[in-house]
C-alpha positions in Angstrom: 37.5 -6.5 -77.5 34.8 -3.9 -77.6 32.2 -6.6 -77.2 34.0 -8.0 -74.1 34.2 -4.5 -72.6 30.5 -4.0 -73.2 29.7 -7.3 -71.5 31.8 -6.3 -68.5 30.1 -2.9 -68.3 26.7 -4.6 -68.5 27.7 -7.1 -65.8 28.8 -4.3 -63.5 25.6 -2.4 -64.1 23.6 -5.5 -63.3 25.6 -6.1 -60.2 25.0 -2.4 -59.1 21.3 -2.8 -59.8 21.2 -6.1 -57.8 23.1 -4.4 -54.9 20.7 -1.5 -54.9 17.7 -3.8 -54.9 19.2 -5.8 -52.0 20.0 -2.6 -50.0 16.5 -1.3 -50.6 15.0 -4.6 -49.4 17.2 -4.6 -46.3 16.2 -1.0 -45.6 12.5 -1.9 -45.9 12.9 -4.9 -43.6 14.8 -2.8 -41.1 12.1 -0.1 -41.2 9.3 -2.6 -40.8 11.2 -4.3 -37.9 11.7 -0.9 -36.3 8.0 -0.1 -36.5 7.1 -3.5 -35.0 9.6 -3.0 -32.2 8.2 0.4 -31.4 4.7 -1.0 -30.6 5.8 -2.8 -27.4 7.8 0.2 -26.5 4.7 2.4 -26.5 3.0 -0.2 -24.3 6.0 -0.1 -21.9 6.1 3.7 -21.9 2.4 3.8 -21.2 3.0 1.7 -18.1 6.4 3.0 -17.2 5.2 4.6 -13.9 3.5 1.4 -12.9 6.6 -0.8 -13.5 8.8 1.8 -11.8 6.6 1.8 -8.7 6.4 -2.0 -8.5 10.1 -2.6 -9.2 11.4 0.0 -6.7 14.5 -1.2 -5.0 16.2 0.7 -2.1 15.2 3.0 0.7 12.1 5.2 0.5 10.6 7.6 3.0 6.9 8.6 2.7 5.3 11.2 5.0 1.5 11.1 5.1 -1.3 13.4 6.3 -5.0 12.6 6.2 -8.4 13.4 7.6 -11.8 11.7 7.7 -14.8 10.6 9.7 -15.0 7.7 12.2 -18.1 5.7 13.4 -18.0 3.7 16.6 -20.2 0.8 17.8 -21.3 2.8 20.8 -22.2 5.9 18.9 -25.8 6.7 18.0 -24.9 7.2 14.3 -22.9 10.4 14.9 -19.7 10.9 12.9 -16.6 12.0 14.7 -13.8 13.8 12.9 -10.5 12.1 12.5 -7.1 13.6 11.8 -3.9 11.7 11.3 -0.3 12.2 10.2 2.6 9.9 10.1 5.8 8.6 8.4 6.5 5.3 6.6 10.0 4.0 5.7 10.4 1.1 3.2 13.5 -0.7 2.2 12.9 -2.9 -0.9 15.1 -6.0 -1.6 13.7 -7.9 -4.6 10.6 -9.6 -3.2 11.5 -8.8 0.4 10.6 -5.4 2.0 11.4 -4.1 5.5 8.7 -1.6 6.6 8.6 0.8 9.5 5.8 3.2 10.3 4.8 5.8 12.9 1.4 7.4 13.0 -0.4 9.8 15.3 -4.2 10.0 15.3 -6.6 12.5 17.0 -10.3 11.8 17.3 -13.2 11.5 19.8 -14.1 8.2 21.3 -17.3 7.2 23.1 -16.9 5.1 26.3 -19.4 3.6 28.7 -19.6 5.0 32.2 -17.4 3.2 34.7 -18.8 1.2 37.7 -21.9 -0.2 35.9 -22.7 -3.5 34.2 -21.2 -3.9 30.8 -24.3 -5.5 29.3 -25.5 -2.2 27.8 -28.6 -1.3 29.8 -28.8 2.1 31.5 -25.2 2.9 30.7 -23.9 6.4 30.4 -22.0 7.2 27.3 -19.0 9.4 27.8 -17.3 11.1 24.8 -13.7 11.9 25.3 -10.9 13.3 23.2 -8.4 10.6 22.5 -5.0 10.3 20.9 -3.6 7.1 19.4 0.1 6.6 18.7 0.7 3.6 16.4 4.1 2.2 15.6 5.0 -0.8 13.5 8.1 -2.7 12.2 7.5 -5.6 9.8 9.0 -7.8 7.1 6.9 -8.0 4.0 7.3 -11.0 1.5 5.9 -10.5 -2.0 4.1 -13.7 -3.1 3.5 -12.6 -6.7 6.7 -13.8 -8.2 7.1 -17.1 -6.3 3.5 -18.0 -7.1 4.0 -17.1 -10.7 0.8 -15.0 -10.9 0.2 -14.4 -14.6 -1.5 -11.1 -14.0 1.5 -8.8 -13.7 -0.7 -6.0 -12.3 -1.6 -8.1 -9.2 0.6 -8.1 -6.1 0.2 -10.3 -3.0 2.2 -10.3 0.2 2.4 -11.6 3.7 4.0 -9.7 6.6 4.9 -10.1 10.2 6.6 -8.2 12.9 5.9 -6.1 16.0 3.2 -3.5 16.5 2.3 -1.2 19.4 -0.6 1.2 19.9 -0.9 3.7 22.8 -4.4 5.0 23.6 -4.2 8.3 25.5 -7.3 9.5 27.2 -8.8 10.2 30.7 -11.1 7.2 30.9 -9.2 4.1 29.6 -5.6 4.7 28.7 -4.1 1.5 27.3 -1.0 0.1 25.6 -1.2 -2.7 23.1 2.0 -4.4 22.1 2.6 -7.7 20.4 3.3 -9.8 17.5 1.8 -8.7 14.2 0.8 -11.0 11.3 -1.1 -10.0 8.2 -1.6 -10.1 4.5 -1.9 -7.4 1.8 -2.7 -7.1 -1.9 -2.6 -4.5 -4.6 -4.3 -4.3 -8.0 -3.5 -1.7 -10.7 -6.9 -0.7 -12.1 -5.5 1.7 -14.7 -2.3 3.7 -15.3 -1.3 5.2 -11.9 -4.6 4.1 -10.3 -4.3 1.3 -7.7 -6.5 -0.5 -5.3 -4.9 -1.9 -2.1 -6.3 -4.0 0.7 -4.9 -5.4 3.9 -5.9 -7.3 7.1 -3.7 -8.0 10.1 -4.0 -9.1 13.8 -1.8 -8.3 16.8 -1.9 -10.5 19.9 -1.4 -8.2 22.8 1.6 -9.2 24.9 1.6 -5.8 26.7 -1.0 -7.0 29.3 1.7 -9.5 30.4 4.8 -7.4 30.0 3.7 -3.8 30.7 1.3 -4.2 33.7 -1.5 -2.1 32.3 -3.9 -0.1 34.4 -7.0 -1.9 35.7 -10.3 -1.1 34.0 -13.9 -2.3 34.2 -13.5 -3.4 30.6 -10.6 -5.8 31.5 -7.3 -6.1 29.7 -6.9 -5.7 26.0 -6.5 -9.1 24.3 -5.7 -8.2 20.7 -6.1 -5.7 17.8 -7.4 -6.4 14.3 -7.2 -4.0 11.4 -8.7 -4.4 8.0 -9.5 -2.1 5.1 -8.9 -0.9 1.6 -8.2 2.2 -0.5 -8.0 3.5 -4.0 -5.0 5.6 -4.7 -4.1 7.9 -7.6 -0.4 8.5 -8.2 0.9 11.9 -9.4 4.5 12.2 -10.7 5.1 8.6 -9.5 5.9 9.7 -5.9 2.8 11.5 -4.7 -0.4 9.5 -3.9 -3.9 10.8 -3.2 -6.1 8.1 -1.7 -9.6 7.5 -0.4 -10.0 4.5 1.8 -11.8 2.6 4.6 -10.1 1.4 7.8 -11.8 -0.9 10.3 -10.4 -1.5 13.7 -11.5 -4.1 16.3 -10.0 -4.1 19.8 -10.9 -7.2 21.8 -11.1 -6.8 25.6 -11.9 -9.3 28.3 -15.4 -7.9 29.0 -16.1 -5.9 25.8 -14.8 -4.9 22.5 -14.4 -1.7 20.5 -15.3 -1.5 16.8 -14.4 1.5 14.7 -15.0 2.3 11.1 -13.0 5.1 9.6 -13.2 6.7 6.1 -10.1 8.7 5.4 -8.8 10.9 2.6 -5.0 11.1 2.7 -2.0 12.5 0.8 1.5 10.9 0.9 4.7 11.8 -0.8 7.5 9.2 -1.2 11.1 10.3 -1.4 13.8 7.8 -2.5 17.1 8.1 -0.5 
């Protein structure tokens, strides 16, 4: 009887030892799995602000203020100061985004003297203070997901809508209004550092609908904008950027070409 009890005790001790070994093995596997699972988490955390900015859904308002320098085709290499401020409203719905913007710009523009040949010989250059009011409403469609772009840091989009620009000055006041089509792209260079580029064209319907004032330059036919910027995000909602903006205004008898270099600050507020 004593022998049987000793065997039972030994079996129980063996069972306890086996259970302890199994528990230790399970704990070790769990710890190793947890350590492996934490590595992608660190990667995600390091890019959390990038993902949050790209995957934003809802309504967002972003006021902007900026200043810079502008070079014009008619200038003799002089740089004119540029100041602008505005407001942009975005409503994101998956890969679709509705965008509206209003911008006011103050600068000096050089015009050719009126009543002379537009060829460029013996023309008087007149520098006038000008204001430009720019408004835009567009639908933006993100192509990154439908095209299955493997590089998740790359975004591409097409947009279309309506655009208007009012030029206020004493020489050639003009209103451009028409259908807007364009493309834009963005590339994350590093955490919270992004490069963006865009190009668009607006065919001016205002010359047919708004009866613009007559000018020796003729009616405005269209407006093209192109440029790029590098932006640094702070606290995910504030962006400091340095960029280039080119503008080409086609007229019947001439065209205006502008090159602007702008430093700006914008602050996005989700609603």
